[in-house]
All heavy atoms as an XYZ file, in Angstrom:
884
protein
N       9.935    122.754     50.339
C      10.704    122.015     49.340
C      12.113    122.586     49.260
O      12.301    123.779     49.104
C      10.003    122.113     47.981
C      10.636    121.301     46.903
C      10.485    119.796     47.108
O       9.557    119.364     47.796
O      11.336    119.084     46.598
N      13.102    121.723     49.380
C      14.506    122.126     49.318
C      14.966    122.243     47.873
O      14.568    121.454     47.016
C      15.392    121.106     50.022
C      15.232    120.977     51.528
C      16.080    119.819     52.036
C      15.637    122.250     52.219
N      15.840    123.208     47.635
C      16.434    123.346     46.307
C      17.427    122.202     46.096
O      17.831    121.519     47.040
C      17.144    124.692     46.176
O      18.322    124.692     46.957
N      17.842    122.015     44.866
C      18.817    120.962     44.543
C      20.127    121.194     45.289
O      20.733    120.256     45.814
C      19.054    120.918     43.028
C      19.947    119.787     42.585
C      19.369    118.406     42.865
O      18.142    118.244     42.933
O      20.174    117.479     43.031
N      20.583    122.448     45.356
C      21.817    122.771     46.083
C      21.695    122.446     47.561
O      22.619    121.908     48.162
C      22.187    124.246     45.914
C      22.780    124.541     44.542
O      23.181    123.583     43.848
O      22.835    125.725     44.184
N      20.545    122.779     48.150
C      20.338    122.486     49.570
C      20.317    120.982     49.825
O      20.840    120.508     50.830
C      19.039    123.123     50.076
C      19.153    124.629     50.213
O      20.289    125.138     50.322
O      18.097    125.295     50.216
N      19.718    120.228     48.918
C      19.694    118.766     49.057
C      21.114    118.196     48.994
O      21.484    117.333     49.779
C      18.820    118.120     47.972
C      17.362    117.989     48.366
C      16.627    117.040     47.438
N      16.479    117.553     46.088
C      15.526    118.395     45.700
N      14.636    118.809     46.553
N      15.466    118.809     44.457
N      21.907    118.710     48.051
C      23.293    118.245     47.933
C      24.084    118.575     49.189
O      24.837    117.748     49.684
C      23.961    118.871     46.711
C      23.507    118.285     45.408
C      24.211    118.952     44.246
C      23.701    118.407     42.927
N      24.324    119.087     41.778
N      23.905    119.794     49.714
C      24.605    120.185     50.943
C      24.214    119.276     52.099
O      25.058    118.856     52.878
C      24.282    121.638     51.303
C      25.109    122.633     50.589
C      24.988    124.011     51.239
N      25.533    124.988     50.359
C      24.843    125.719     49.494
N      23.546    125.601     49.425
N      25.438    126.578     48.715
N      22.933    119.010     52.209
C      22.448    118.151     53.292
C      23.047    116.752     53.175
O      23.471    116.164     54.165
C      20.925    118.088     53.278
C      20.366    117.253     54.414
C      18.897    117.307     54.486
N      18.526    118.587     55.084
C      17.280    118.980     55.233
N      16.287    118.240     54.818
N      17.013    120.125     55.804
N      23.110    116.217     51.960
C      23.693    114.888     51.754
C      25.182    114.882     52.085
O      25.679    113.936     52.688
C      23.459    114.410     50.320
C      22.030    114.011     50.036
C      21.518    112.941     50.985
O      22.221    111.943     51.215
O      20.405    113.113     51.523
N      25.902    115.917     51.689
C      27.330    115.997     52.002
C      27.554    116.123     53.509
O      28.479    115.537     54.055
C      27.974    117.160     51.252
C      28.141    116.934     49.750
C      28.516    118.232     49.056
C      29.185    115.871     49.476
N      26.704    116.887     54.185
C      26.818    117.009     55.641
C      26.551    115.650     56.298
O      27.253    115.252     57.226
C      25.856    118.070     56.166
N      25.537    114.919     55.811
C      25.252    113.582     56.345
C      26.442    112.657     56.125
O      26.787    111.857     56.992
C      24.006    112.987     55.677
C      22.712    113.561     56.173
C      21.552    112.880     55.470
C      20.233    113.497     55.819
N      19.107    112.873     55.099
N      27.065    112.765     54.962
C      28.239    111.952     54.666
C      29.366    112.273     55.643
O      30.052    111.371     56.128
C      28.689    112.210     53.225
O      29.897    111.563     52.962
N      29.556    113.547     55.941
C      30.594    113.943     56.898
C      30.307    113.335     58.265
O      31.213    112.818     58.925
C      30.681    115.463     56.995
N      29.033    113.373     58.706
C      28.677    112.766     59.996
C      28.968    111.270     59.989
O      29.487    110.724     60.959
C      27.196    112.995     60.323
C      26.920    114.274     61.049
C      26.147    115.268     60.482
C      27.418    114.492     62.331
C      25.885    116.450     61.157
C      27.168    115.661     63.015
C      26.392    116.638     62.426
O      26.136    117.794     63.094
N      28.625    110.592     58.909
C      28.876    109.149     58.816
C      30.363    108.850     58.907
O      30.789    107.937     59.616
C      28.331    108.590     57.500
O      26.941    108.731     57.448
N      31.145    109.618     58.175
C      32.588    109.406     58.202
C      33.175    109.751     59.563
O      34.115    109.104     60.014
C      33.264    110.200     57.093
C      33.050    109.559     55.741
O      33.302    108.379     55.572
N      32.555    110.316     54.792
N      32.641    110.763     60.225
C      33.100    111.097     61.572
C      32.839    109.944     62.526
O      33.659    109.656     63.393
C      32.409    112.362     62.083
C      33.096    113.665     61.735
C      32.174    114.851     62.007
C      34.379    113.818     62.506
N      31.702    109.288     62.387
C      31.384    108.150     63.255
C      32.419    107.040     63.059
O      32.879    106.432     64.023
C      29.981    107.635     62.969
N      32.811    106.794     61.825
C      33.832    105.777     61.560
C      35.178    106.192     62.129
O      35.906    105.375     62.679
C      33.972    105.548     60.048
C      32.785    104.913     59.355
C      33.006    104.908     57.848
C      32.568    103.501     59.865
N      35.485    107.457     62.002
C      36.765    107.970     62.497
C      36.838    107.822     64.010
O      37.862    107.439     64.558
C      36.953    109.443     62.075
C      38.079    110.097     62.835
C      37.219    109.519     60.581
N      35.733    108.101     64.713
C      35.727    107.963     66.167
C      36.100    106.538     66.571
O      36.863    106.338     67.493
C      34.351    108.298     66.745
C      34.092    109.787     66.768
O      35.052    110.560     66.564
O      32.937    110.180     66.985
N      35.540    105.570     65.868
C      35.815    104.173     66.186
C      37.283    103.844     65.946
O      37.865    103.043     66.653
C      34.925    103.257     65.341
C      33.462    103.344     65.710
C      32.574    102.660     64.691
O      33.086    101.929     63.829
O      31.354    102.869     64.772
N      37.872    104.466     64.975
C      39.270    104.178     64.640
C      40.245    105.036     65.439
O      41.452    104.872     65.320
C      39.496    104.416     63.142
C      38.668    103.506     62.268
C      38.721    103.957     60.808
O      39.389    104.917     60.460
N      38.007    103.249     59.964
N      39.739    105.953     66.202
C      40.583    106.828     67.030
C      41.627    107.564     66.187
O      42.806    107.582     66.505
C      41.273    106.032     68.136
C      40.332    105.229     68.992
C      39.897    106.010     70.175
C      39.138    105.123     71.130
N      37.814    105.510     71.385
N      41.161    108.157     65.099
C      42.051    108.873     64.185
C      41.629    110.340     64.134
O      40.846    110.744     63.277
C      41.998    108.238     62.798
C      43.024    108.811     61.849
O      43.623    109.864     62.154
O      43.228    108.221     60.787
N      42.146    111.173     65.063
C      41.677    112.554     65.130
C      41.991    113.381     63.884
O      41.219    114.259     63.526
C      42.392    113.125     66.353
C      43.516    112.217     66.639
C      43.135    110.877     66.094
N      43.073    113.081     63.180
C      43.400    113.869     61.982
C      42.370    113.640     60.878
O      42.003    114.570     60.165
C      44.819    113.572     61.513
C      45.822    114.123     62.515
C      47.223    114.046     62.035
C      48.099    114.647     63.136
N      49.471    114.738     62.786
N      41.890    112.399     60.742
C      40.810    112.141     59.784
C      39.520    112.797     60.268
O      38.731    113.293     59.464
C      40.602    110.636     59.592
C      41.647    109.991     58.719
C      41.630    110.536     57.302
O      40.585    110.670     56.677
N      42.803    110.878     56.794
N      39.307    112.804     61.580
C      38.134    113.472     62.144
C      38.143    114.963     61.812
O      37.104    115.542     61.473
N      39.303    115.575     61.912
C      39.443    117.000     61.582
C      39.051    117.215     60.123
O      38.285    118.128     59.795
C      40.885    117.480     61.861
C      41.137    117.508     63.366
C      41.138    118.848     61.227
C      42.604    117.660     63.755
N      39.561    116.357     59.263
C      39.268    116.468     57.823
C      37.761    116.408     57.565
O      37.204    117.250     56.860
C      39.985    115.335     57.088
C      39.645    115.209     55.631
C      40.343    113.988     55.048
C      39.545    113.428     53.902
N      40.115    112.189     53.382
N      37.090    115.404     58.156
C      35.662    115.226     57.891
C      34.809    116.298     58.560
O      33.810    116.734     57.991
C      35.217    113.822     58.285
C      35.675    112.824     57.286
C      36.654    111.893     57.450
C      35.241    112.705     55.938
N      36.843    111.192     56.286
C      35.989    111.668     55.341
C      34.288    113.375     55.171
C      35.797    111.288     54.014
C      34.108    112.991     53.848
C      34.857    111.964     53.289
N      35.195    116.742     59.733
C      34.428    117.804     60.391
C      34.527    119.100     59.599
O      33.539    119.820     59.443
C      34.912    118.004     61.822
N      35.711    119.397     59.071
C      35.870    120.600     58.246
C      35.030    120.506     56.978
O      34.395    121.487     56.577
C      37.340    120.813     57.887
C      38.152    121.359     59.036
C      39.592    121.599     58.616
C      40.391    122.231     59.735
N      41.788    122.473     59.339
N      35.010    119.328     56.353
C      34.176    119.148     55.157
C      32.702    119.340     55.499
O      31.958    119.954     54.747
C      34.389    117.759     54.547
C      35.676    117.647     53.783
C      35.782    116.304     53.094
C      37.078    116.243     52.308
N      37.141    115.083     51.425
N      32.300    118.801     56.649
C      30.914    118.965     57.076
C      30.563    120.418     57.318
O      29.486    120.882     56.936
N      31.474    121.165     57.941
C      31.209    122.585     58.214
C      31.156    123.414     56.938
O      30.469    124.436     56.899
C      32.254    123.149     59.179
C      32.020    122.798     60.638
C      33.213    123.210     61.492
C      30.747    123.447     61.154
N      31.858    122.980     55.902
C      31.749    123.684     54.622
C      30.336    123.563     54.066
O      29.827    124.497     53.451
C      32.745    123.116     53.601
C      34.173    123.486     53.889
C      35.142    122.773     52.951
O      34.777    121.845     52.225
N      36.398    123.207     52.972
N      29.709    122.423     54.315
C      28.371    122.179     53.789
C      27.271    122.625     54.749
O      26.166    122.931     54.324
C      28.194    120.693     53.465
C      29.190    120.168     52.475
C      29.233    120.968     51.188
O      28.201    121.364     50.664
N      30.430    121.229     50.692
N      27.575    122.638     56.022
C      26.573    122.999     57.031
C      27.190    123.975     58.026
O      27.385    123.640     59.198
C      26.064    121.746     57.731
N      27.531    125.189     57.547
C      28.134    126.161     58.472
C      27.166    126.471     59.614
O      25.963    126.572     59.402
C      28.399    127.385     57.599
C      27.705    127.164     56.315
C      27.313    125.728     56.229
N      27.709    126.586     60.792
C      26.867    126.884     61.944
C      26.357    125.640     62.657
O      25.612    125.743     63.627
N      26.744    124.452     62.207
C      26.319    123.214     62.852
C      27.147    123.021     64.119
O      28.325    122.689     64.066
C      26.515    122.038     61.896
C      25.952    120.740     62.439
O      26.125    120.471     63.647
O      25.365    119.986     61.647
N      26.522    123.245     65.256
C      27.215    123.218     66.543
C      27.856    121.860     66.807
O      28.962    121.778     67.332
C      26.242    123.582     67.692
C      25.783    125.035     67.540
C      26.873    123.367     69.044
C      26.908    126.041     67.490
N      27.173    120.791     66.439
C      27.732    119.453     66.685
C      29.042    119.267     65.929
O      29.964    118.645     66.441
C      26.728    118.376     66.284
C      25.520    118.310     67.191
C      24.559    117.257     66.704
C      23.284    117.298     67.510
N      22.276    116.372     66.973
N      29.111    119.801     64.717
C      30.356    119.678     63.950
C      31.469    120.523     64.560
O      32.620    120.103     64.590
C      30.127    120.061     62.487
C      29.352    119.029     61.668
C      29.017    119.581     60.286
C      30.145    117.735     61.535
N      31.138    121.719     65.049
C      32.146    122.523     65.743
C      32.669    121.770     66.966
O      33.869    121.745     67.240
C      31.581    123.881     66.188
C      31.601    124.923     65.118
C      30.461    125.244     64.408
C      32.773    125.604     64.797
C      30.477    126.205     63.421
C      32.808    126.567     63.815
C      31.651    126.862     63.124
O      31.681    127.808     62.148
N      31.742    121.170     67.710
C      32.112    120.422     68.910
C      33.033    119.258     68.546
O      34.085    119.062     69.157
C      30.833    119.916     69.589
C      31.069    119.219     70.899
C      31.221    119.963     72.072
C      31.137    117.839     70.978
C      31.437    119.328     73.291
C      31.346    117.201     72.189
C      31.493    117.951     73.335
O      31.708    117.319     74.539
N      32.645    118.490     67.519
C      33.454    117.331     67.110
C      34.820    117.772     66.600
O      35.833    117.149     66.897
C      32.735    116.536     66.018
C      31.374    115.980     66.428
C      31.444    114.776     67.319
N      32.000    113.608     66.714
C      31.328    112.728     65.985
N      30.053    112.879     65.753
N      31.948    111.689     65.486
N      34.843    118.876     65.819
C      36.111    119.371     65.288
C      37.030    119.806     66.421
O      38.219    119.474     66.443
C      35.861    120.529     64.311
C      37.097    121.178     63.690
C      37.966    120.155     62.974
C      36.670    122.288     62.742
N      36.481    120.510     67.389
C      37.279    120.956     68.526
C      37.817    119.757     69.309
O      38.993    119.718     69.682
C      36.447    121.867     69.433
O      37.236    122.382     70.469
N      36.975    118.761     69.535
C      37.419    117.561     70.261
C      38.495    116.807     69.480
O      39.436    116.275     70.078
C      36.231    116.653     70.565
C      35.363    117.231     71.685
C      34.429    116.233     72.260
C      35.156    115.149     72.947
N      34.834    114.878     74.304
N      38.387    116.759     68.167
C      39.418    116.101     67.352
C      40.739    116.851     67.463
O      41.805    116.231     67.561
C      38.978    116.009     65.892
S      37.705    114.767     65.582
N      40.678    118.187     67.450
C      41.906    118.973     67.616
C      42.529    118.698     68.992
O      43.754    118.578     69.105
C      41.635    120.470     67.459
C      41.596    120.939     66.043
N      42.661    120.831     65.180
C      40.616    121.535     65.336
C      42.343    121.342     64.010
N      41.103    121.773     64.070
N      41.695    118.589     70.027
C      42.216    118.264     71.357
C      42.905    116.903     71.340
O      44.000    116.745     71.883
C      41.090    118.261     72.397
C      40.632    119.617     72.911
C      39.397    119.456     73.790
C      41.740    120.311     73.674
N      42.254    115.919     70.718
C      42.820    114.573     70.667
C      44.144    114.553     69.901
O      45.032    113.761     70.214
C      41.826    113.604     70.022
N      44.274    115.443     68.921
C      45.509    115.526     68.133
C      46.542    116.445     68.797
O      47.581    116.720     68.208
C      45.193    116.026     66.727
N      46.232    116.895     70.011
C      47.106    117.796     70.769
C      47.343    119.119     70.043
O      48.398    119.729     70.145
C      48.431    117.113     71.113
C      48.256    115.896     72.007
C      49.578    115.294     72.404
C      49.541    114.100     73.284
N      48.398    113.566     73.851
N      46.335    119.548     69.309
C      46.357    120.837     68.617
C      45.469    121.792     69.424
O      44.356    122.120     69.040
C      45.853    120.675     67.176
C      46.703    119.749     66.351
C      46.102    119.438     64.997
O      44.951    119.727     64.719
N      46.897    118.828     64.135
N      46.010    122.206     70.573
C      45.201    122.917     71.558
C      44.754    124.301     71.107
O      43.613    124.699     71.353
C      45.957    122.999     72.883
C      46.415    121.645     73.356
C      47.750    121.390     73.632
C      45.514    120.587     73.501
C      48.179    120.140     74.056
C      45.926    119.336     73.918
C      47.257    119.117     74.195
O      47.673    117.881     74.606
N      45.629    125.041     70.459
C      45.259    126.376     69.994
C      44.134    126.291     68.960
O      43.172    127.065     69.011
C      46.482    127.093     69.403
C      46.224    128.543     69.058
C      45.941    129.423     70.273
O      46.492    129.185     71.352
O      45.131    130.373     70.126
N      44.240    125.332     68.049
C      43.199    125.137     67.043
C      41.885    124.726     67.697
O      40.817    125.192     67.298
C      43.623    124.084     66.011
C      44.763    124.504     65.127
C      46.139    124.188     65.712
O      46.255    123.899     66.924
O      47.114    124.232     64.940
N      41.966    123.853     68.708
C      40.759    123.417     69.418
C      40.051    124.616     70.041
O      38.830    124.742     69.959
C      41.115    122.399     70.497
N      40.831    125.488     70.642
C      40.268    126.686     71.278
C      39.636    127.604     70.231
O      38.514    128.081     70.415
C      41.370    127.423     72.039
C      40.909    128.669     72.730
C      42.074    129.346     73.427
C      41.683    130.715     73.942
N      42.831    131.416     74.519
N      40.325    127.821     69.116
C      39.804    128.710     68.071
C      38.492    128.194     67.487
O      37.551    128.960     67.289
C      40.839    128.879     66.962
C      42.022    129.721     67.375
C      43.126    129.760     66.320
O      42.897    129.316     65.178
O      44.213    130.246     66.667
N      38.429    126.895     67.234
C      37.213    126.298     66.678
C      36.062    126.437     67.674
O      34.941    126.799     67.297
C      37.433    124.807     66.314
C      36.127    124.100     66.032
C      38.369    124.699     65.128
N      36.330    126.162     68.943
C      35.291    126.270     69.965
C      34.797    127.714     70.064
O      33.591    127.961     70.156
C      35.806    125.785     71.315
N      35.703    128.668     70.011
C      35.314    130.077     70.077
C      34.481    130.460     68.850
O      33.468    131.157     68.970
C      36.555    130.979     70.235
C      37.128    130.815     71.647
C      36.209    132.447     69.962
C      38.472    131.481     71.866
N      34.888    129.972     67.670
C      34.096    130.242     66.460
C      32.673    129.717     66.614
O      31.713    130.369     66.220
C      34.734    129.582     65.231
C      36.000    130.282     64.771
O      36.262    131.425     65.225
O      36.736    129.680     63.969
N      32.532    128.532     67.188
C      31.217    127.928     67.355
C      30.339    128.635     68.375
O      29.118    128.521     68.327
N      30.958    129.387     69.286
C      30.175    130.116     70.294
C      29.266    131.163     69.656
O      28.282    131.581     70.261
C      31.105    130.815     71.301
C      31.833    129.918     72.281
C      32.841    130.731     73.083
C      30.875    129.201     73.210
N      29.576    131.567     68.448
C      28.794    132.595     67.770
C      27.439    132.102     67.288
O      26.607    132.899     66.893
C      29.576    133.146     66.566
C      30.839    133.856     66.994
O      30.845    134.577     67.975
N      31.908    133.638     66.261
N      27.217    130.797     67.307
C      25.981    130.232     66.785
C      25.044    129.822     67.914
O      25.477    129.544     69.026
C      26.285    129.018     65.901
C      27.079    129.395     64.675
C      28.452    129.248     64.643
C      26.440    129.936     63.572
C      29.182    129.613     63.526
C      27.160    130.317     62.450
C      28.529    130.148     62.432
O      29.251    130.514     61.334
N      23.781    129.768     67.582
C      22.774    129.363     68.558
C      23.099    127.978     69.089
O      23.413    127.064     68.333
C      21.395    129.341     67.896
C      20.266    129.053     68.853
C      18.915    129.116     68.165
O      18.799    129.744     67.109
O      17.990    128.507     68.720
N      23.065    127.830     70.398
C      23.392    126.551     71.022
C      24.877    126.372     71.273
O      25.315    125.333     71.726
N      25.648    127.405     70.977
C      27.093    127.320     71.100
C      27.603    127.223     72.520
O      28.794    127.013     72.731
N      26.717    127.362     73.488
C      27.136    127.294     74.893
C      27.835    125.980     75.231
O      28.670    125.945     76.124
C      25.941    127.484     75.827
C      25.397    128.905     75.776
O      26.091    129.794     75.237
O      24.283    129.122     76.272
N      27.501    124.910     74.513
C      28.130    123.619     74.809
C      29.630    123.657     74.529
O      30.369    122.805     74.993
C      27.491    122.447     74.030
C      27.697    122.601     72.525
C      26.032    122.285     74.370
C      27.342    121.371     71.718
N      30.080    124.659     73.803
C      31.493    124.756     73.451
C      32.327    125.472     74.507
O      33.551    125.421     74.469
C      31.646    125.452     72.100
C      31.062    124.667     70.928
C      30.917    125.550     69.705
C      31.935    123.480     70.609
N      31.670    126.139     75.456
C      32.418    126.884     76.481
C      33.380    125.982     77.242
O      34.509    126.367     77.526
C      31.461    127.569     77.456
C      30.779    128.766     76.861
C      29.849    129.422     77.866
C      29.118    130.577     77.222
N      28.142    131.169     78.135
N      32.943    124.787     77.558
C      33.810    123.878     78.309
C      35.035    123.479     77.491
O      36.113    123.273     78.039
C      33.043    122.635     78.753
O      32.630    121.885     77.632
N      34.868    123.388     76.164
C      36.007    123.026     75.326
C      37.026    124.158     75.248
O      38.222    123.904     75.133
C      35.548    122.635     73.928
C      34.859    121.276     73.825
C      34.424    121.005     72.398
C      35.755    120.166     74.314
N      36.563    125.410     75.317
C      37.490    126.543     75.336
C      38.357    126.440     76.588
O      39.589    126.523     76.524
C      36.749    127.901     75.293
C      37.723    129.052     75.476
C      35.978    128.059     73.988
N      37.710    126.206     77.730
C      38.443    126.072     78.993
C      39.383    124.872     78.961
O      40.520    124.952     79.420
C      37.469    125.913     80.158
O      36.644    127.044     80.260
N      38.911    123.770     78.422
C      39.741    122.560     78.372
C      40.966    122.780     77.479
O      42.078    122.370     77.825
C      38.916    121.394     77.848
C      39.673    120.101     77.872
C      38.778    118.929     77.574
N      39.587    117.779     77.237
C      39.155    116.750     76.559
N      37.913    116.719     76.150
N      39.950    115.747     76.289
N      40.764    123.441     76.340
C      41.887    123.708     75.436
C      42.916    124.610     76.117
O      44.123    124.378     76.016
C      41.389    124.343     74.140
N      42.437    125.627     76.842
C      43.360    126.509     77.557
C      44.140    125.739     78.613
O      45.358    125.915     78.760
C      42.601    127.669     78.197
C      42.103    128.678     77.180
C      41.231    129.761     77.785
O      40.720    129.595     78.922
O      41.046    130.787     77.119
N      43.461    124.875     79.351
C      44.114    124.061     80.371
C      45.165    123.142     79.738
O      46.285    123.036     80.248
C      43.078    123.235     81.139
C      43.620    122.282     82.195
C      44.313    123.060     83.314
C      42.497    121.432     82.757
N      44.814    122.502     78.624
C      45.761    121.597     77.959
C      46.968    122.359     77.420
O      48.087    121.848     77.443
C      45.072    120.807     76.855
C      44.049    119.808     77.349
C      44.637    118.727     78.245
O      45.840    118.400     78.132
O      43.893    118.191     79.080
N      46.745    123.592     76.938
C      47.880    124.402     76.463
C      48.826    124.707     77.623
O      50.053    124.624     77.476
C      47.389    125.706     75.828
C      46.835    125.522     74.438
S      46.503    127.070     73.549
C      45.335    127.895     74.587
N      48.261    125.050     78.780
C      49.094    125.339     79.958
C      49.866    124.094     80.381
O      51.060    124.171     80.691
C      48.224    125.825     81.120
C      47.708    127.235     80.939
C      46.808    127.635     82.092
C      46.155    128.966     81.814
N      45.164    129.333     82.820
N      49.210    122.949     80.399
C      49.877    121.707     80.784
C      51.014    121.366     79.819
O      52.086    120.950     80.243
C      48.876    120.556     80.831
C      47.952    120.610     82.019
C      46.985    119.459     81.997
N      46.127    119.488     83.157
C      45.004    118.803     83.256
N      44.613    118.014     82.271
N      44.274    118.878     84.339
N      50.751    121.536     78.527
C      51.789    121.246     77.530
C      52.979    122.183     77.724
O      54.135    121.756     77.646
C      51.218    121.386     76.120
N      52.709    123.451     78.007
C      53.787    124.409     78.240
C      54.587    124.016     79.484
O      55.819    124.052     79.475
C      53.228    125.824     78.400
C      54.273    126.834     78.763
C      55.178    127.291     77.816
C      54.367    127.321     80.065
C      56.158    128.209     78.151
C      55.339    128.233     80.405
C      56.235    128.690     79.447
N      53.904    123.609     80.545
C      54.586    123.214     81.773
C      55.448    121.972     81.551
O      56.568    121.884     82.062
C      53.571    122.974     82.895
C      52.941    124.257     83.394
C      51.742    124.010     84.298
O      51.232    122.904     84.400
N      51.287    125.075     84.959
N      54.943    121.005     80.771
C      55.728    119.806     80.470
C      56.981    120.181     79.673
O      58.073    119.681     79.948
C      54.890    118.790     79.689
C      53.884    118.030     80.522
C      53.263    116.880     79.751
N      52.551    117.281     78.549
C      51.263    117.615     78.506
N      50.534    117.579     79.614
N      50.699    117.956     77.382
N      56.803    121.047     78.693
C      57.942    121.467     77.874
C      58.958    122.243     78.709
O      60.166    122.015     78.602
C      57.435    122.334     76.708
C      58.465    122.544     75.635
C      57.865    123.217     74.424
O      56.876    122.704     73.874
O      58.391    124.260     74.031
N      58.483    123.103     79.574
C      59.369    123.886     80.432
C      60.158    122.961     81.357
O      61.377    123.107     81.508
C      58.534    124.875     81.253
C      59.335    125.778     82.144
C      58.406    126.729     82.886
C      59.139    127.518     83.929
N      58.240    128.370     84.716
N      59.483    121.980     81.944
C      60.150    121.029     82.844
C      61.190    120.210     82.085
O      62.285    119.953     82.605
C      59.116    120.107     83.492
N      60.878    119.843     80.847
C      61.819    119.073     80.046
C      63.090    119.897     79.791
O      64.201    119.405     79.956
C      61.185    118.677     78.713
C      62.108    117.868     77.812
S      61.415    117.549     76.185
C      61.474    119.182     75.456
N      62.932    121.156     79.443
C      64.098    122.012     79.196
C      64.893    122.264     80.469
O      66.118    122.326     80.441
C      63.686    123.335     78.535
C      63.357    123.185     77.082
C      62.086    123.473     76.598
C      64.320    122.723     76.182
C      61.782    123.328     75.257
C      64.020    122.578     74.834
C      62.756    122.877     74.392
O      62.461    122.732     73.054
N      64.187    122.380     81.582
C      64.895    122.587     82.856
C      65.743    121.369     83.192
O      66.845    121.505     83.679
C      63.886    122.882     83.970
C      63.316    124.277     83.882
C      62.216    124.521     84.904
O      61.610    123.602     85.434
N      61.969    125.800     85.183
N      65.207    120.174     82.934
C      65.981    118.957     83.189
C      67.174    118.853     82.237
O      68.248    118.433     82.621
C      65.087    117.712     83.032
C      64.153    117.469     84.203
C      63.491    116.110     84.114
N      62.747    115.879     82.888
C      61.483    116.220     82.659
N      60.788    116.822     83.616
N      60.887    115.946     81.512
N      66.972    119.255     80.999
C      68.042    119.164     80.000
C      69.211    120.095     80.333
O      70.356    119.742     80.111
C      67.519    119.519     78.597
C      66.666    118.435     77.995
S      65.881    118.924     76.409
C      67.236    119.520     75.458
N      68.898    121.264     80.864
C      69.934    122.267     81.106
C      70.275    122.458     82.572
O      70.924    123.424     82.937
C      69.527    123.599     80.464
C      69.348    123.500     78.973
C      68.095    123.562     78.402
C      70.447    123.308     78.148
C      67.950    123.457     77.028
C      70.316    123.209     76.787
C      69.049    123.280     76.215
N      69.853    121.515     83.396
C      70.147    121.605     84.834
C      71.565    121.180     85.137
O      72.213    120.458     84.477
C      69.152    120.758     85.629
């Protein structure tokens, strides 16, 4: 039997998942970040929420945040699914740096 607090947390986590599903359809990563963070407040250690939060940060081009969230999620059971997101975030950070460097080189050439 779950306590009243646990039931409320579970309902809030379910609400976060529902809202995340709507956000995915709307392609709004900033709203996804908001709902994934709310879900993690209610269900800390939920690997799926870490994964979704990291992917939303990637979609919002917030690569450092995506990497940090993925690394945080590695500490939990089943966190292995986040390893690829750590690598992807690092790759995207390098690509963004290279694009910025090329832009400055063109500007000052």
